[in-house]
Structures are given as structure tokens and as C-alpha cells.
N, C-alpha and C positions, 0 to 999 in steps of 0.2 A: 734450421727447420727443422733440418733434421736428428734424427740419433743414430739414426744407424743403415747403410742400405745390403741387400742380395740382392745377386744374381748364379739362377741358375745353369750348371755348365755340363757340359757332355761329357769330359773327361776329366776327372777332377782333381786327380796327381797331373792332365800337366795342366791346369790352369793353376792352380798351386804352383808349379814350378814358376808359371809366368811372373802371376806377382806380383811372388816371393826376392824376383829379380829387377823388376820396378820398382816394385812401392819401398827398395831400402835406399836409393836412390832418392826418392826425397823423403824417406827420415821410417819410411815404419817398418814395420814388419808384421807376419806370422807370427801372434801373439798365444789363441787358441787354437784347438786339435782335437773333436766330437768326432770321431768317426771320418765320416762320409763330407765333413763340414769343417772349413777352416773361417776363423776372422780374424782379419791385420787392422791394422794403424798405428798410432803411437804408445806404446801401454801408458797406463794401464788398462783401457778397454780397446777392443776393435770395435770396430765403427764401421766396416766393408767385410760383405760373407762371402763364400764361395759354397754352395753344397750342390748334390748333385741336379742333377732335371728332374723331377717327381709327379710334374703336370705341365698340361697343354702337350699341342703336339703340334710338332713344325718350327721352327726357328722365326723368333720377334726381336731385330736389336733393342742393344741397350745404347746408352750413350750413360759415359760416369766420367768423373771429370777430378782428377785428384790435385791438392791443393801442392805447390812447390815452391820450397823458401825461397829461391832467387830463383833468376833464367839460367843459373848451368845450370840447374836442377834437370830441369828441362828439358836443354838441352842432352845431359844423362841418362833420364828416361827416355827418349826418344833412342841414346845410340843402346845404350845394353837392350828395350826391345825391341830393334831390328836385328841387332850381334845375336837374338832368341828365338830369331824367326819369325817377330812378327811383321805385318805387310804393313810400312806407313801411307797414313793418310793423308799427314802433310806434315812439312818439317819441319822444326820451330820455325820462329818468328810474330813481330808482331799482327794484330788481330786492330786493330781499330776505330771499326767500326761494329765491334764491340767493345768496346772501350781506347782512350789513348797508350794508357798503360798493359794493356792484354797480351801476355806475351803465352802463347801456346805449340803444343805440338798433338798429332791426334795420331793412334795406330787400330791395329787393329790387335786383339786380342783370340786368345785360341778357339775361342768361338766364332769370334764375327764377328765381338759388339763393338764396338766405335767407343777406345778408350784415352785420352787427353791427360795433363798433365797440364799445370798454369800455373801463371805469377802473377800480379793480378800492381807490382812492387816496377819502379822503372830502375830503369840498367839491371 
């Protein structure tokens, strides 16, 4: 259903460095930079974008969930995010209330957004 998603950041440089690290363990990377806007994804096309906050006032939390290829990548995502200074919201674990095979981890990005890596496959 979604083609791409973009979020606004208070500090694009800090957020870009964070997403460079955590998305790499999920098989994605920064694909394009347009001034203060960066696009991430699996080549050749970016599907997740960050840019400077230009509209609205105050903070409105977003939740973004990235697909992980396996459960080990979910654990690596969490470990890399925490090592980069992210707050851990939920360590990697099964979430059977969502789906019997839902394995996810949740952290806060530099702007306070709830960012997740999830694998929906067994083991």
C-alpha cells in the first residue's frame, strides 16, 4: 500500500547518521542526498526519507516499522541502535498478540520517534 514515507527531523545530520547505522543491518542504505533531504532503502529506489522540520510546531511522535530479513537482523538492529545512543523501548522478542511469528524490537530515534525492526517469519 505505501510507496514511500518521509519524516521531519530536528537534526537531519544526527538522524541521518542514526539511520545509516540501523538500516544497514536490515540490508538498506542511504541512496540519495538532496541538500538536507536523504532517502534510504534497498537499491535502486529509496522508500524512507528524512528532511528538516519545516511545518508544524512541537513534536508529534511517529511510529515506523522496518522489515527485517530474519530475527538475527532484528537483534542486530536493536544492538546497533542502542550502541548509537538510542533509548531501547522494547528489546527483541516475540509479540504473539500481533501475530504468532511477530518478532520485533523498538527504539527511539534522535527525534524521539518510535522505530521498530520486525521479522514476520518463524525462527
